[in-house]
N, C-alpha and C positions, 0 to 999 in steps of 0.2 A: 371495796376499793381503798378505804382508809387503812385496812390491814396491810395491803400491798405497799402503800406509800410509807407506812410506818416501817415495814420490813426493809424497804429499799433505803430509807433514811438510816436505819440502824446498821445495815450492811456497809453503807458508805462511811458512816462514822467509825465503825470498827476498822475498816480498811485504812482510813486516814490516820488512825491512831497506831497502826501497826499491830493490831490485836492478834492474839493467837487464833488458830483455827477453832471453829465451833467445837466445843466439848473438850478442849485441851486440859482444862482443870479437872473435868470428870475422868479423863484418861489417866492423868497423873495420880489422882486419888485412888482410882481402881488399881493401878499398878502397885501403889504403896500398900493398899489393903491386901492384895493377893500375896505380896512378898511376906507380910506379917502372918497371914492366914496359913501359908505353906508350912509354918513351924508349929501350928496347932496340932494337938494330939488327934490321930485318926485321919488327918487330911492327907490325901494322896494327890500328887501333882504329876500330870502326864506331860509328855514331851510337847504336846500342842499348847500347853499352858492351862488347860482345863484342870480344875481341882474338884475333888469330890470327897465326900465322907459318907460311909455306909451307916445309916441309922438302924436299918433292920434288913436281915437277909432272908429271902424266901428259900424254898427247897432248892437244893443244888441240882436236882434232876430236871428242873424246868428248862424250857427252850429259850434260848437267847434270840431276840428278833434280828432280822437283817434289815438293810435299808429299804428293801421292797415290801416289807411287812407293814401291816396296820396294827397298831397297839391301842389298848385301853389303859388310860392313866388317870390318876388324880395328881394335881400339881398346884403349886403356888409360886408365883414369880414376884420378886421384890427388888427394889433398888437398894443400894448400899445404905440409904437413909432409913431403910426399914419400911418404906411405903410399898404396899402391895399393889401391883398393877394388874394382876389377873389371878384368879383362883377357882379351880373347879371344886375345891373343898368348900369354899364359901357358897358356890352355886348348888352344891349337894348333888351334882351330876358329873360322873367321870367323862373325860373327853376321849375321842378316838382320832388318831392321826396316822398318816403314813410316815414312817420313820424318816425316809429320805427327803421329805418335804419340809423338815424342821430346821431350826438354826443348827449350825455345825456342832455346837456343844451337845445338844440333845441327840443328834445323830450318833456322835461318838459314844456318849454315855449309855444310851438305850441298847446299843449293840454289845454292851458289856454286862447288862443287867439280865436278871431272870424274873419271871412273875413272882410277886411277893416281896421283891426288893424295894426298899425305900432309901433313897440317897438324897443328899444335899449337894447341889452343884454350885460351884463358885466359878462364874463364867466371865473371862476377859472379854472386853468389847469386840475384839477381833473374831470371837467365836459366837457372838450374839448378833447385834444389829449394827455394829461398827459405827462409822462416821455419820450414817444416815439417821440412826435412832429408829424409833417406830412410833409414829403417831405422836399425840400430845403426852403420852404417859412415859415413854422411854426416850430420854434425851440422847443426843449424839455421844458416842464413846462411853456409854454407860456399862459398868461392870454390874452383872446381875447375879442374884442368888435364887436358885430354884429348889424347891422340895418336890421330888417326884416319887410317886408310888407306881411301879409297873404292875398293873392288875392282870393283864393278859396279852398274849399275842393272838391276834384274830385270824390271821391267814399265813401261818408260818410256812416258809419254803416255797412260796409261789415262784415258779420258774417260767421264763418266757421262751 
């Protein structure tokens, strides 16, 4: 109950002061970061705003996953501050996900990758968790940086 009272008090205070929406400073910082990052060597910017850099390319003969496929990956997610909020590398165990169930940036990037590829994704908030953020670790409007290794496509081509 004290947290609720504190949250309501903070919300009323911010509203009374004409404060910006939650995460407005993070959104502006992320936009500035991505604008500068777009000029870095090797960084590719897609029409969606997603940026990526290829760290390592796997065999060109590998199969690219579709949104319906499940993949095995190693990954690390960081805030622009450098704080790591999740890492399968640190756990020492790869993760398995259905591509279509992930944040839009991952869905887009994974469908361009082949097993053995390792990319760094620079993700605008709109392609990540947006205005909601995610739990205590990812604030609203956070621009995120992911290192992803696509280890394998577990069920390529599953058609319904």
